[in-house]
C-alpha positions, 0 to 999 in steps of 0.5 A, a space after each residue: 071759801 076762805 079759812 074763817 069759812 072753813 073754821 066756821 063749817 068744822 066748828 058747826 059740825 061739832 055740835 051746837 051750843 044750847 045758850 042764850 046767844 049760841 051764834 055769839 058763843 060759836 063766833 067769839 073763838 073765830 074772831 067774830 061776832 054773832 052777826 059776822 058769823 051769821 052773815 057768813 052762814 048766809 053767804 055760804 048758803 047763798 053761794 051753794 057751798 052749804 045746802 042746808 043749815 039745821 039740826 039733823 034729827 035721828 028719825 029712828 030714835 024718835 019713832 020715824 023711819 030713815 033710808 037711802 034712796 037711788 034713782 036712775 034720772 035721764 040727764 035731760 030730766 034730772 033738774 026737774 026730777 030733783 026739784 020734784 024729789 026735794 019738794 018732799 020735806 022728808 028728803 034730808 039730802 040730795 046728791 048727784 052720782 056719776 053712776 046708772 043710779 045718778 040720783 041718791 037722797 036721804 028720806 027721814 020720816 015721822 014714821 017707818 011707814 011713811 017711807 014707802 008713802 013718800 017713795 010711791 008718791 015720788 014715783 007717781 010724780 016723777 014716773 020713775 022707779 026708786 030703789 030703797 036701800 034701808 040701813 042695815 049698820 050705822 056709821 059716823 063720817 065727819 067731814 073737816 076741811 083743812 084751814 
């Protein structure tokens, strides 16, 4: 990841312009064209530096549900279980952790009731229990890379 990649990631976290050519608008201050910006985003995704590129919806404000979930996954099944969990469109983020509960993921659902349904489906497909940890208070933590 070079300084331009860091600047792209920092810029994209600050919002996305609503205009006819949003990628060109983002690219110009970075000294890039819209095509170059898109190529870099694609490469960052392919290299696994970015795992996702897209909007984050505030599910609760839209009438949906949002929760953090953890699982204790045997190491020899971690990739298999991650693939199952990630197959659900409601899974927004999935992280490996060095902890007894070694897989953590966020669910964003169309309705609050759907959280329980998705967790039950994940448990049925993996044979492992899920630990639902609903949000009590929301905090915003930004991520910035030094150039």
